[in-house]
N, CA, C and O of each residue as an XYZ file, in Angstrom:
520
protein
N     -12.276      4.954      3.566
C     -13.559      4.345      3.394
C     -13.430      3.286      2.316
O     -12.833      3.534      1.268
N     -13.986      2.100      2.563
C     -13.753      0.997      1.628
C     -14.974      0.563      0.829
O     -14.824     -0.114     -0.189
N     -16.172      0.930      1.259
C     -17.358      0.522      0.500
C     -18.521      1.455      0.798
O     -18.645      1.993      1.898
N     -19.371      1.634     -0.209
C     -20.579      2.437     -0.081
C     -21.774      1.504     -0.174
O     -21.868      0.684     -1.088
N     -22.682      1.637      0.780
C     -23.874      0.787      0.801
C     -25.107      1.661      1.036
O     -25.658      1.708      2.135
N     -25.521      2.349     -0.027
C     -26.663      3.255      0.102
C     -26.290      4.447      0.957
O     -25.419      5.233      0.585
N     -26.949      4.590      2.113
C     -26.670      5.711      3.012
C     -25.635      5.368      4.075
O     -25.298      6.214      4.904
N     -25.133      4.152      4.063
C     -24.101      3.785      5.025
C     -22.812      3.425      4.276
O     -22.826      3.085      3.093
N     -21.712      3.512      5.006
C     -20.396      3.319      4.412
C     -19.561      2.420      5.315
O     -19.610      2.537      6.540
N     -18.802      1.534      4.706
C     -17.878      0.703      5.465
C     -16.551      1.435      5.567
O     -15.956      1.799      4.553
N     -16.087      1.652      6.800
C     -14.847      2.370      7.063
C     -13.894      1.401      7.755
O     -14.263      0.746      8.730
N     -12.661      1.315      7.241
C     -11.647      0.460      7.853
C     -10.758      1.317      8.749
O     -10.200      2.325      8.315
N     -10.640      0.899      9.999
C      -9.820      1.630     10.964
C      -8.348      1.272     10.778
O      -8.011      0.372     10.009
N      -7.476      1.986     11.490
C      -6.040      1.727     11.378
C      -5.681      0.337     11.885
O      -4.646     -0.206     11.499
N      -6.518     -0.252     12.746
C      -6.261     -1.622     13.213
C      -7.023     -2.650     12.368
O      -7.179     -3.801     12.778
N      -7.501     -2.231     11.180
C      -8.118     -3.084     10.151
C      -9.517     -3.591     10.510
O     -10.024     -4.496      9.847
N     -10.148     -3.032     11.537
C     -11.545     -3.379     11.811
C     -12.425     -2.571     10.874
O     -12.078     -1.447     10.510
N     -13.565     -3.135     10.480
C     -14.485     -2.447      9.581
C     -15.727     -2.044     10.368
O     -16.330     -2.852     11.074
N     -16.094     -0.762     10.226
C     -17.261     -0.201     10.897
C     -18.281      0.230      9.849
O     -17.912      0.817      8.832
N     -19.546     -0.052     10.084
C     -20.630      0.414      9.231
C     -21.036      1.787      9.733
O     -21.603      1.909     10.820
N     -20.750      2.830      8.947
C     -20.920      4.215      9.406
C     -21.968      4.972      8.606
O     -22.196      4.704      7.427
N     -22.589      5.912      9.272
C     -23.457      6.899      8.635
C     -22.682      8.210      8.584
O     -21.734      8.409      9.344
N     -23.086      9.093      7.694
C     -22.422     10.386      7.551
C     -23.147     11.410      8.410
O     -24.365     11.555      8.314
N     -22.406     12.115      9.244
C     -23.006     13.171     10.064
C     -23.496     14.296      9.157
O     -22.898     14.571      8.117
N     -24.573     14.934      9.556
C     -25.173     16.014      8.770
C     -24.179     17.142      8.512
O     -24.186     17.731      7.431
N     -23.325     17.452      9.487
C     -22.360     18.544      9.314
C     -21.367     18.237      8.188
O     -20.852     19.157      7.554
N     -21.096     16.963      7.938
C     -20.211     16.588      6.831
C     -20.918     16.831      5.503
O     -20.312     17.342      4.561
N     -22.179     16.472      5.425
C     -22.954     16.679      4.199
C     -23.052     18.161      3.847
O     -22.977     18.531      2.675
N     -23.220     19.000      4.856
C     -23.367     20.438      4.650
C     -22.030     21.073      4.280
O     -21.988     22.000      3.471
N     -20.935     20.580      4.867
C     -19.613     21.186      4.667
C     -19.087     21.000      3.243
O     -18.330     21.839      2.753
N     -19.473     19.922      2.579
C     -18.948     19.641      1.239
C     -20.007     20.005      0.216
O     -21.067     19.384      0.144
N     -19.702     21.019     -0.569
C     -20.648     21.523     -1.572
C     -20.215     21.073     -2.964
O     -19.023     20.959     -3.248
N     -21.182     20.823     -3.814
C     -20.990     20.569     -5.240
C     -20.241     19.277     -5.561
O     -19.837     19.076     -6.707
N     -20.048     18.398     -4.578
C     -19.481     17.068     -4.824
C     -20.149     16.091     -3.876
O     -20.716     16.482     -2.856
N     -20.074     14.817     -4.225
C     -20.541     13.779     -3.323
C     -19.760     13.903     -2.020
O     -18.530     13.935     -2.056
N     -20.435     13.974     -0.862
C     -19.715     14.220      0.382
C     -18.727     13.117      0.771
O     -17.659     13.413      1.306
N     -19.062     11.867      0.515
C     -18.194     10.753      0.882
C     -18.162      9.767     -0.278
O     -19.198      9.441     -0.858
N     -16.959      9.292     -0.610
C     -16.813      8.336     -1.703
C     -15.820      7.245     -1.309
O     -15.001      7.431     -0.408
N     -15.903      6.123     -1.986
C     -14.934      5.046     -1.755
C     -13.537      5.597     -1.994
O     -13.285      6.264     -2.998
N     -12.633      5.313     -1.066
C     -11.264      5.797     -1.163
C     -10.987      7.012     -0.307
O      -9.827      7.359     -0.089
N     -12.033      7.672      0.186
C     -11.833      8.838      1.038
C     -11.151      8.438      2.339
O     -11.426      7.378      2.902
N     -10.254      9.307      2.808
C      -9.709      9.200      4.157
C     -10.634      9.997      5.049
O     -10.912     11.165      4.781
N     -11.113      9.366      6.114
C     -12.101     10.012      6.979
C     -11.700      9.883      8.441
O     -10.952      8.986      8.828
N     -12.221     10.807      9.237
C     -12.171     10.694     10.685
C     -13.559     10.236     11.106
O     -14.562     10.775     10.638
N     -13.621      9.241     11.988
C     -14.926      8.709     12.381
C     -14.904      8.297     13.841
O     -13.847      8.096     14.439
N     -16.104      8.178     14.398
C     -16.289      7.688     15.750
C     -16.904      6.308     15.651
O     -18.007      6.154     15.127
N     -16.195      5.294     16.155
C     -16.685      3.921     16.108
C     -17.273      3.483     17.426
O     -16.872      3.956     18.489
N     -18.231      2.571     17.349
C     -18.876      2.004     18.540
C     -18.458      0.534     18.681
O     -17.973     -0.079     17.729
N     -18.654     -0.015     19.877
C     -18.294     -1.414     20.133
C     -19.083     -2.396     19.279
O     -18.610     -3.502     19.018
N     -20.289     -2.008     18.837
C     -21.128     -2.918     18.054
C     -20.781     -2.917     16.559
O     -21.471     -3.556     15.764
N     -19.714     -2.204     16.174
C     -19.292     -2.188     14.771
C     -19.932     -1.105     13.930
O     -19.723     -1.058     12.718
N     -20.710     -0.234     14.555
C     -21.297      0.894     13.840
C     -20.490      2.151     14.147
O     -19.596      2.132     14.993
N     -20.808      3.237     13.458
C     -20.092      4.472     13.717
C     -20.662      5.631     12.928
O     -21.693      5.511     12.266
N     -19.967      6.759     13.011
C     -20.389      7.964     12.297
C     -19.158      8.657     11.727
O     -18.149      8.820     12.413
N     -19.254      9.062     10.465
C     -18.172      9.793      9.812
C     -18.268     11.248     10.247
O     -19.273     11.918     10.008
N     -17.186     11.733     10.901
C     -17.157     13.084     11.446
C     -16.548     14.091     10.485
O     -16.929     15.261     10.488
N     -15.597     13.641      9.654
C     -14.906     14.566      8.760
C     -14.294     13.794      7.608
O     -13.777     12.692      7.790
N     -14.357     14.382      6.412
C     -13.677     13.837      5.238
C     -12.411     14.659      5.038
O     -12.469     15.883      4.921
N     -11.268     13.982      4.998
C      -9.994     14.669      4.817
C      -9.829     15.073      3.352
O     -10.485     14.504      2.480
N      -8.963     16.045      3.071
C      -8.789     16.503      1.682
C      -8.420     15.357      0.733
O      -7.643     14.465      1.074
N      -8.997     15.414     -0.455
C      -8.765     14.379     -1.474
C      -7.559     14.730     -2.322
O      -7.377     15.887     -2.703
N      -6.723     13.723     -2.625
C      -5.589     13.905     -3.538
C      -6.045     13.857     -4.988
O      -5.495     14.549     -5.845
N      -7.044     13.044     -5.252
C      -7.565     12.892     -6.604
C      -9.007     12.416     -6.520
O      -9.444     11.888     -5.497
N      -9.747     12.613     -7.626
C     -11.122     12.109     -7.695
C     -11.403     11.594     -9.095
O     -10.881     12.119    -10.079
N     -12.222     10.575     -9.174
C     -12.779     10.124    -10.441
C     -14.262     10.391    -10.320
O     -14.948      9.757     -9.518
N     -14.769     11.334    -11.115
C     -16.154     11.760    -10.943
C     -16.813     12.025    -12.282
O     -16.173     12.026    -13.334
N     -18.116     12.249    -12.204
C     -18.891     12.606    -13.389
C     -19.922     13.644    -12.983
O     -20.279     13.747    -11.809
N     -20.402     14.419    -13.958
C     -21.452     15.387    -13.624
C     -22.721     14.652    -13.198
O     -23.104     13.657    -13.813
N     -23.356     15.134    -12.167
C     -24.618     14.541    -11.729
C     -25.751     15.115    -12.566
O     -25.585     16.131    -13.241
N     -26.881     14.469    -12.519
C     -28.051     14.967    -13.235
C     -28.480     16.294    -12.636
O     -28.381     16.497    -11.426
N     -28.956     17.196    -13.483
C     -29.460     18.461    -12.992
C     -28.711     19.660    -13.523
O     -28.991     20.793    -13.131
N     -27.763     19.426    -14.409
C     -27.074     20.552    -15.030
C     -26.032     21.186    -14.132
O     -25.448     20.528    -13.271
N     -25.806     22.479    -14.344
C     -24.727     23.202    -13.687
C     -24.921     23.336    -12.182
O     -23.937     23.458    -11.453
N     -26.152     23.316    -11.696
C     -26.393     23.508    -10.269
C     -26.239     22.215     -9.473
O     -26.198     22.254     -8.243
N     -26.156     21.086    -10.145
C     -26.067     19.802     -9.460
C     -24.663     19.562     -8.936
O     -23.696     20.151     -9.418
N     -24.564     18.697     -7.952
C     -23.262     18.315     -7.427
C     -22.600     17.317     -8.373
O     -23.277     16.643     -9.149
N     -21.275     17.227     -8.305
C     -20.555     16.219     -9.063
C     -20.645     14.909     -8.300
O     -20.531     14.892     -7.074
N     -20.848     13.822     -9.012
C     -20.903     12.519     -8.381
C     -19.492     11.940     -8.370
O     -18.962     11.561     -9.415
N     -18.896     11.877     -7.206
C     -17.559     11.306     -7.061
C     -17.712      9.803     -6.968
O     -18.363      9.293     -6.056
N     -17.112      9.095     -7.909
C     -17.192      7.638     -7.952
C     -16.130      7.018     -7.049
O     -16.399      6.039     -6.354
N     -14.924      7.588     -7.060
C     -13.837      7.107     -6.210
C     -12.880      8.260     -5.931
O     -12.748      9.183     -6.734
N     -12.218      8.192     -4.783
C     -11.295      9.261     -4.381
C      -9.932      8.677     -4.038
O      -9.801      7.492     -3.732
N      -8.924      9.534     -4.097
C      -7.563      9.194     -3.700
C      -6.982      8.020     -4.486
O      -6.273      7.176     -3.938
N      -7.298      7.987     -5.778
C      -6.736      6.954     -6.642
C      -5.298      7.331     -7.001
O      -4.985      8.505     -7.200
N      -4.435      6.327     -7.080
C      -3.057      6.572     -7.486
C      -2.927      6.571     -9.003
O      -2.099      7.289     -9.562
N      -3.746      5.763     -9.664
C      -3.652      5.666    -11.116
C      -4.999      5.252    -11.693
O      -5.759      4.513    -11.066
N      -5.281      5.741    -12.899
C      -6.496      5.374    -13.607
C      -6.086      4.588    -14.843
O      -5.412      5.121    -15.725
N      -6.486      3.332    -14.911
C      -6.190      2.495    -16.069
C      -7.496      2.272    -16.821
O      -8.463      1.743    -16.272
N      -7.508      2.687    -18.094
C      -8.682      2.559    -18.947
C      -8.427      1.379    -19.872
O      -7.464      1.389    -20.640
N      -9.279      0.364    -19.806
C      -9.085     -0.846    -20.604
C     -10.177     -0.925    -21.655
O     -11.363     -0.825    -21.340
N      -9.775     -1.105    -22.899
C     -10.716     -1.246    -24.001
C     -10.385     -2.479    -24.818
O      -9.238     -2.925    -24.859
N     -11.382     -3.014    -25.455
C     -11.216     -4.187    -26.305
C     -11.327     -3.763    -27.765
O     -12.111     -2.877    -28.103
N     -10.550     -4.392    -28.617
C     -10.583     -4.044    -30.039
C     -11.842     -4.584    -30.709
O     -12.491     -3.869    -31.473
N     -12.191     -5.823    -30.435
C     -13.268     -6.477    -31.181
C     -14.506     -6.752    -30.322
O     -15.592     -6.275    -30.651
N     -14.372     -7.490    -29.257
C     -15.528     -7.961    -28.516
C     -15.361     -7.664    -27.031
O     -14.625     -8.381    -26.354
N     -16.007     -6.650    -26.507
C     -16.897     -5.706    -27.174
C     -16.112     -4.708    -28.013
O     -14.914     -4.524    -27.797
N     -16.774     -4.065    -28.967
C     -16.073     -3.123    -29.848
C     -15.496     -1.938    -29.081
O     -16.045     -1.514    -28.063
N     -14.393     -1.415    -29.579
C     -13.724     -0.268    -28.975
C     -14.637      0.957    -29.023
O     -15.178      1.292    -30.077
N     -14.804      1.616    -27.892
C     -15.645      2.818    -27.798
C     -14.734      4.000    -27.508
O     -14.461      4.317    -26.350
N     -14.272      4.642    -28.558
C     -13.309      5.729    -28.394
C     -13.902      6.927    -27.658
O     -13.193      7.617    -26.926
N     -15.180      7.176    -27.845
C     -15.827      8.287    -27.145
C     -15.828      8.071    -25.639
O     -15.622      9.013    -24.874
N     -16.059      6.840    -25.213
C     -16.045      6.508    -23.791
C     -14.633      6.655    -23.228
O     -14.449      7.156    -22.119
N     -13.644      6.218    -23.994
C     -12.251      6.379    -23.564
C     -11.926      7.863    -23.425
O     -11.271      8.265    -22.463
N     -12.377      8.677    -24.373
C     -12.157     10.126    -24.295
C     -12.744     10.709    -23.007
O     -12.103     11.516    -22.333
N     -13.972     10.291    -22.672
C     -14.614     10.805    -21.450
C     -13.849     10.386    -20.206
O     -13.716     11.174    -19.270
N     -13.340      9.150    -20.182
C     -12.551      8.689    -19.038
C     -11.233      9.450    -18.934
O     -10.792      9.773    -17.831
N     -10.598      9.741    -20.076
C      -9.351     10.518    -20.062
C      -9.612     11.896    -19.468
O      -8.853     12.362    -18.618
N     -10.676     12.544    -19.908
C     -11.008     13.881    -19.394
C     -11.302     13.822    -17.897
O     -10.812     14.655    -17.136
N     -12.102     12.838    -17.471
C     -12.428     12.711    -16.044
C     -11.163     12.465    -15.229
O     -11.022     12.999    -14.129
N     -10.254     11.671    -15.754
C      -9.001     11.423    -15.049
C      -8.146     12.660    -14.922
O      -7.612     12.944    -13.850
N      -8.013     13.402    -16.010
C      -7.197     14.623    -15.983
C      -7.808     15.685    -15.073
O      -7.088     16.353    -14.331
N      -9.130     15.845    -15.124
C      -9.806     16.799    -14.240
C      -9.614     16.388    -12.778
O      -9.493     17.244    -11.902
N      -9.587     15.090    -12.519
C      -9.433     14.577    -11.153
C      -7.997     14.418    -10.697
O      -7.744     13.777     -9.677
N      -7.043     14.991    -11.433
C      -5.631     14.991    -11.060
C      -4.949     13.627    -11.203
O      -4.072     13.283    -10.410
N      -5.355     12.849    -12.219
C      -4.729     11.559    -12.493
C      -4.225     11.529    -13.928
O      -4.841     12.111    -14.821
N      -3.112     10.853    -14.145
C      -2.603     10.633    -15.494
C      -3.108      9.259    -15.938
O      -2.624      8.239    -15.447
N      -4.066      9.219    -16.851
C      -4.638      7.938    -17.250
C      -3.675      7.115    -18.103
O      -2.851      7.652    -18.843
N      -3.806      5.814    -17.976
C      -3.084      4.852    -18.804
C      -4.138      4.105    -19.612
O      -5.141      3.653    -19.059
N      -3.916      3.972    -20.925
C      -4.886      3.284    -21.785
C      -4.312      1.928    -22.171
O      -3.179      1.835    -22.645
N      -5.099      0.879    -21.967
C      -4.709     -0.482    -22.329
C      -5.726     -0.982    -23.351
O      -6.923     -1.045    -23.069
N      -5.240     -1.338    -24.541
C      -6.114     -1.911    -25.572
C      -5.881     -3.421    -25.568
O      -4.766     -3.893    -25.793
N      -6.937     -4.155    -25.313
C      -6.879     -5.596    -25.138
C      -7.445     -6.315    -26.365
O      -8.160     -5.706    -27.161
N      -7.141     -7.565    -26.519
C      -7.673     -8.455    -27.559
C      -7.285     -8.009    -28.968
O      -8.043     -8.232    -29.911
N      -6.131     -7.391    -29.124
C      -5.699     -6.944    -30.455
C      -5.465     -8.132    -31.384
O      -5.534     -7.981    -32.604
N      -5.193     -9.296    -30.833
C      -4.990    -10.483    -31.670
C      -6.260    -10.942    -32.363
O      -6.188    -11.714    -33.320
N      -7.423    -10.489    -31.906
C      -8.695    -10.871    -32.524
C      -9.085     -9.984    -33.684
O     -10.029    -10.302    -34.407
N      -8.377     -8.866    -33.887
C      -8.691     -7.936    -34.966
C      -8.126     -8.473    -36.284
O      -6.915     -8.646    -36.424
N      -9.004     -8.732    -37.234
C      -8.585     -9.313    -38.511
C      -8.265     -8.262    -39.563
O      -7.769     -8.598    -40.639
N      -8.541     -6.999    -39.271
C      -8.223     -5.940    -40.223
C      -6.748     -5.543    -40.081
O      -6.070     -5.944    -39.135
N      -6.275     -4.751    -41.038
C      -4.895     -4.296    -40.977
C      -4.739     -3.268    -39.892
O      -3.640     -2.756    -39.678
């Protein structure tokens, strides 16, 4: 799946055609406590000649980048992206200021999602302190 557009998703077929798909109800019910479909998911779908289709099944994910959804412990996790090979976290030293807490949260989300994060600190030449 290559893009999310509200309740529809753009799915690229093996022959590189893009279909605008909806998620079948059985897929929504089958996946509990996580977003049922996310960008990067490998899916099985039924395509139509008019470029539309329906997602029939989401294949197992190798990795996820997600965050807790609103609603506490009973809420589903919001999967932002799936099947990522690497997570690169980029921060700036000066402009905008480095947010170490945000980097910490991204590191945790990456590790929980089965990714080894890489941290890149940019604009170090603009830092006038020692």
